[in-house]
N, C-alpha and C positions, 0 to 999 in steps of 0.2 A: 399421339396427341397429347399435346402437356396442359393440362388442369393448373388452374390459381387456387379455387377451392373445391376438395373430396368431402361430399358427405355422406357419413356411413351410418346404416340402422341397421339393431340385428334383426328387425322386422320392416315389411313395407308398410310403409304409414308412418312408421317413429321420425324418417328426416319431415314426412311435407307437417305433420303434427307438433315439429317442435324449431323446425330450423329453416323452412323454405323459404319463408319472409328475407331474409338471408341472406338467401341464395337470390333470388330475384333481384333485391337489390343491388347487392353484386353485377351480375350480369347487368342490368344498366348501365353500371362502370365499365362496364367494357369486360369483366372478369369473365374467365373462362370455370364452365360448373359443374362435376358430375356427379352422382348420388351411386354407392355401392350396398345392394340389402345384401346381409350375410346370410337370413335365410327366408325360405318363401312362407313363413308364419301360419307352416300347415298346421300348427296344433291352437289357432285359432278359436273361438270360438263359432262363430260363422265366419262360412264362404269355407274356401277351400285352396289350396295351394295355386294350383290353373286361375281360379277365380283373382285371386291376389296378384296372378303374374300380369292380366289384362290390368288391372285397376291400376299399378302399380306403372305401367307403360304408358297408359291415360294422363297419368299427373302427371308423367315427365313431360308428357307432349305439351301439356296446358302453363307446367313454367316454363319448359324450351330452354332445358338442361341438353349437354351436348352428349351427355352419354348414362347409360343406367345399366348396373350387371348385377348378379344377383349368384352369387355363391354356393347357394344350396346347400347350402351347413344343418344341420338335424335342428330343429328348434326346440329348443329347451333343453338338448341334448349334447350340444356343443361345448367343447372344451377349450382352456386355454393351455394350450398346448405346441409343441412344436408343428403338427400339421397342420394344424388354423391357422398359429401364427406366417405360416409359409404363404398358405393360400393367402393370406392381405398381405404379405409381402411384395408378392407377386403385382398385383394392383395395385399400389402403391409406386412401386418400381415403374410400370407400364403407363403411369398416368401423371407423376412426378409430382405431383400436388404440395403447393408451396405452404395447404394451410389445410386441416382434418377438422371435420368437424364433427360430434359422434357419441355416445349414448350420454346418456347421466350416471353422474359417477354413484349413485345412491337411488334407489326408487322400488316402488310396490313390485312389479316385475322383476324378478331376478334373474332374466336373459337380459335387461338392461344393463345393471353394474355390472355384468360379468363380463360384455361385454366390451362395457365401456375399458376395463381392465385386458381386455385380450387386443383392444384396437391400439393400446396406449404403446404397449411393448412392441407389438408388431412394429411401431412406429420409429421407435428406439430400436430395434434389429435392423432395420430397413438400410441404415445406416452403417452397418458394419458390412466390412470390404471382405470378410470370412465369413458369412452368409451368403452363399449362394442358391441362385435363382436361374429355372430360366422358362423360355415361352416359346413353344415351337423350335426345339431344341437351343436356340441363342440363347447366350446370357449376357444379363441384366444389370445394367448397374447398379452400384448400393443407392440410394436416395435415402434422407431424412426429412420430411416436413418440419419446416419454419417454427409449427406452434399445433400445437394438439389442444383445440375446444370441444368442451362438452357441453350442450345442449341441456337445458332442462325438459324434465317430461311432468309425470304424473306428481310427483314428492314436491311441496314448494322447497325448493331450495332459495338460500340467497344466490343471486349471483355476482357475481365477481363484476361482471360488465353489462348493459345491455344493449339490442342495435334496433335502431329505429328502425321501424317496417310500417309505418303509419303509410307511407304510398302502396303499399302492395298488401294490404290487408285483403283487399277483396278477392284476389287471386289468388294469395292463399288457401283462401277458405275454399274457392274453388277447385285447386288442386285436392286440396283433404277432401272435399265430399266426393272424386273419385272413385274413393275408395267405398262406395254406396254397402256392398257386402256385410261393410265393420258397423256402419251406424244408423242412428234409429230409421226404423220403417212400419209404419204402423199395421204394413200387409204382411212384415213379413212373419214366416212361420218357427221360425230358428230361435233357442234361445237367448237368454235375456244375457247381458252382455257389463262388463265396467262401461264400456263404451259406446254400446250401444242404447244407453234412456238416453231419452229425451231431451235433458239439457243438455248433455255433456260436453256440446259445441260450443253452445252458451259458455259454458265454462273454462270450454281452450280461450276463447275469446275474453272472456274478462280476466284472466291471468297475462293476458297481454297489456292488457290495461295497467294492470298492477304493477308491473315489468315496467313500463313505461312512464308510469306518474311519477315515483322520484327523480325522472331524467328531464322531465318533461315534455314526454313523448304521450303522441294517443295513443299508439302501440308498440310492444317492444317486444324481442323475445331477448330471454335471459342466457347467459353462458357461465360457467365456471373454469377453473384453468389451473395448471398444476403448479405452475412456478407464480413468479413475480411480474407482473406486467407493469412497462417501464413505457414511458410517453417522451416525446420528441419536444413537444411546447405544449406549458400550459391552459391554452388557448386552444385547444383543441379538445378538451376536457368538458365535457358536458353540465 
């Protein structure tokens, strides 16, 4: 199956929190989208790897994506090395996405920026014909996505562009809340975490209004890029 957009997150729920509105919008435009989680989020303060996988499957169903995979890398201890790059390259070549959305280049959680660099480099090496990979014994063809865009997470980075997701905000929030173990629950006996505080989801929504405000959108998701952005038509700019 060929995808138009592959959204990659180091933890289950990264994609939902940061760019699921963009996926929903492009799926409505007829694009095929998928999600790749690098880890099971097993070091998270709340929940467990098994529960996070179940929640991820529920969120995927809410979004309606074509495919969701998990590489089960070690949460917190994965490295940007050949082994981990090749694991991602196999997925890139398997689905041949035109666009990759991935973790923030700088953030509070060190996994996020490390994953951003790992994924970016894997995208480059995936285009080299001398980097060989196989799936079920079959040699894969090289494939390099046309663009890598980094979504913005906890740290309030300045976006290079924003995507209007105003029509999809309710569905996005529904997908986020599929990860019930991670967010505020007055009956929970688990320790509090930075994302389990009562107002966290209000903050998430407020950040989307901030991203949208300057562009004239009610809600938007922000992205940064590693290269200069080009446009074909000045009238396409908002």
